[in-house]
TIMIFI-442598 format. One record per residue (C-alpha): residue number from 1; residue in three letters; x, y, z. Coordinates in steps of 0.5 Angstrom, whole numbers. Layout:
<nodes>
<node><k>NUM</k><r>ALA</r><xx>X</xx><yy>Y</yy><zz>Z</zz></node>
...
</nodes>
This chain:
<nodes>
<node><k>1</k><r>MET</r><xx>-92</xx><yy>133</yy><zz>-69</zz></node>
<node><k>2</k><r>PHE</r><xx>-87</xx><yy>128</yy><zz>-65</zz></node>
<node><k>3</k><r>GLU</r><xx>-85</xx><yy>122</yy><zz>-68</zz></node>
<node><k>4</k><r>PHE</r><xx>-81</xx><yy>116</yy><zz>-65</zz></node>
<node><k>5</k><r>ASP</r><xx>-79</xx><yy>110</yy><zz>-69</zz></node>
<node><k>6</k><r>LEU</r><xx>-78</xx><yy>104</yy><zz>-64</zz></node>
<node><k>7</k><r>GLY</r><xx>-72</xx><yy>102</yy><zz>-69</zz></node>
<node><k>8</k><r>PHE</r><xx>-67</xx><yy>106</yy><zz>-65</zz></node>
<node><k>9</k><r>LEU</r><xx>-68</xx><yy>103</yy><zz>-58</zz></node>
<node><k>10</k><r>GLY</r><xx>-64</xx><yy>97</yy><zz>-61</zz></node>
<node><k>11</k><r>PRO</r><xx>-57</xx><yy>101</yy><zz>-62</zz></node>
<node><k>12</k><r>LEU</r><xx>-59</xx><yy>105</yy><zz>-56</zz></node>
<node><k>13</k><r>ILE</r><xx>-59</xx><yy>99</yy><zz>-52</zz></node>
<node><k>14</k><r>VAL</r><xx>-52</xx><yy>96</yy><zz>-55</zz></node>
<node><k>15</k><r>ILE</r><xx>-49</xx><yy>103</yy><zz>-54</zz></node>
<node><k>16</k><r>LEU</r><xx>-51</xx><yy>104</yy><zz>-47</zz></node>
<node><k>17</k><r>ALA</r><xx>-49</xx><yy>97</yy><zz>-45</zz></node>
<node><k>18</k><r>VAL</r><xx>-42</xx><yy>98</yy><zz>-48</zz></node>
<node><k>19</k><r>PHE</r><xx>-41</xx><yy>104</yy><zz>-44</zz></node>
<node><k>20</k><r>ALA</r><xx>-43</xx><yy>100</yy><zz>-38</zz></node>
<node><k>21</k><r>ARG</r><xx>-39</xx><yy>94</yy><zz>-39</zz></node>
<node><k>22</k><r>PRO</r><xx>-33</xx><yy>96</yy><zz>-35</zz></node>
<node><k>23</k><r>TYR</r><xx>-38</xx><yy>98</yy><zz>-29</zz></node>
<node><k>24</k><r>ILE</r><xx>-43</xx><yy>92</yy><zz>-29</zz></node>
<node><k>25</k><r>LEU</r><xx>-37</xx><yy>86</yy><zz>-30</zz></node>
<node><k>26</k><r>LYS</r><xx>-33</xx><yy>90</yy><zz>-24</zz></node>
<node><k>27</k><r>LYS</r><xx>-40</xx><yy>90</yy><zz>-20</zz></node>
<node><k>28</k><r>MET</r><xx>-40</xx><yy>82</yy><zz>-21</zz></node>
<node><k>29</k><r>MET</r><xx>-33</xx><yy>81</yy><zz>-20</zz></node>
<node><k>30</k><r>ARG</r><xx>-32</xx><yy>78</yy><zz>-27</zz></node>
<node><k>31</k><r>GLU</r><xx>-26</xx><yy>79</yy><zz>-32</zz></node>
<node><k>32</k><r>GLY</r><xx>-23</xx><yy>75</yy><zz>-37</zz></node>
<node><k>33</k><r>THR</r><xx>-24</xx><yy>74</yy><zz>-45</zz></node>
<node><k>34</k><r>LEU</r><xx>-30</xx><yy>69</yy><zz>-44</zz></node>
<node><k>35</k><r>ILE</r><xx>-34</xx><yy>73</yy><zz>-40</zz></node>
<node><k>36</k><r>ASN</r><xx>-33</xx><yy>79</yy><zz>-45</zz></node>
<node><k>37</k><r>ILE</r><xx>-35</xx><yy>75</yy><zz>-51</zz></node>
<node><k>38</k><r>SER</r><xx>-41</xx><yy>72</yy><zz>-47</zz></node>
<node><k>39</k><r>TYR</r><xx>-43</xx><yy>79</yy><zz>-45</zz></node>
<node><k>40</k><r>PHE</r><xx>-43</xx><yy>82</yy><zz>-52</zz></node>
<node><k>41</k><r>LEU</r><xx>-47</xx><yy>76</yy><zz>-54</zz></node>
<node><k>42</k><r>VAL</r><xx>-52</xx><yy>77</yy><zz>-49</zz></node>
<node><k>43</k><r>VAL</r><xx>-53</xx><yy>84</yy><zz>-51</zz></node>
<node><k>44</k><r>ILE</r><xx>-53</xx><yy>83</yy><zz>-58</zz></node>
<node><k>45</k><r>LEU</r><xx>-59</xx><yy>78</yy><zz>-57</zz></node>
<node><k>46</k><r>ILE</r><xx>-62</xx><yy>83</yy><zz>-53</zz></node>
<node><k>47</k><r>GLY</r><xx>-61</xx><yy>89</yy><zz>-58</zz></node>
<node><k>48</k><r>THR</r><xx>-63</xx><yy>85</yy><zz>-64</zz></node>
<node><k>49</k><r>PRO</r><xx>-70</xx><yy>84</yy><zz>-63</zz></node>
<node><k>50</k><r>PHE</r><xx>-71</xx><yy>92</yy><zz>-61</zz></node>
<node><k>51</k><r>TYR</r><xx>-67</xx><yy>94</yy><zz>-67</zz></node>
<node><k>52</k><r>MET</r><xx>-72</xx><yy>90</yy><zz>-72</zz></node>
<node><k>53</k><r>LEU</r><xx>-78</xx><yy>93</yy><zz>-69</zz></node>
<node><k>54</k><r>GLN</r><xx>-81</xx><yy>98</yy><zz>-75</zz></node>
<node><k>55</k><r>GLY</r><xx>-87</xx><yy>101</yy><zz>-71</zz></node>
<node><k>56</k><r>LYS</r><xx>-87</xx><yy>108</yy><zz>-70</zz></node>
<node><k>57</k><r>TYR</r><xx>-91</xx><yy>112</yy><zz>-65</zz></node>
<node><k>58</k><r>THR</r><xx>-94</xx><yy>119</yy><zz>-67</zz></node>
<node><k>59</k><r>LEU</r><xx>-97</xx><yy>124</yy><zz>-63</zz></node>
<node><k>60</k><r>THR</r><xx>-100</xx><yy>130</yy><zz>-68</zz></node>
<node><k>61</k><r>SER</r><xx>-105</xx><yy>135</yy><zz>-66</zz></node>
<node><k>62</k><r>MET</r><xx>-112</xx><yy>135</yy><zz>-70</zz></node>
<node><k>63</k><r>ASN</r><xx>-117</xx><yy>141</yy><zz>-71</zz></node>
<node><k>64</k><r>ASP</r><xx>-124</xx><yy>140</yy><zz>-72</zz></node>
<node><k>65</k><r>THR</r><xx>-123</xx><yy>140</yy><zz>-79</zz></node>
<node><k>66</k><r>ILE</r><xx>-119</xx><yy>135</yy><zz>-80</zz></node>
<node><k>67</k><r>ALA</r><xx>-122</xx><yy>131</yy><zz>-75</zz></node>
<node><k>68</k><r>ASN</r><xx>-129</xx><yy>131</yy><zz>-78</zz></node>
<node><k>69</k><r>GLU</r><xx>-126</xx><yy>130</yy><zz>-85</zz></node>
<node><k>70</k><r>PRO</r><xx>-129</xx><yy>124</yy><zz>-88</zz></node>
<node><k>71</k><r>LYS</r><xx>-124</xx><yy>119</yy><zz>-90</zz></node>
</nodes>
């Protein structure tokens, strides 16, 4: 059985954005305290809704006896 919780996407987005910050801001040719603060605010605003998602995707294998069981 494989289970994936959508709540892991928020922290993953935030962590990747923190590591990518120097490259992104260098590419945009921006620097300074205000730019860094606004960058982290945008990252938090994007990552928070994903963190709050509590849905789970599950993949299970079923055999004939489980599939035909009455509920």
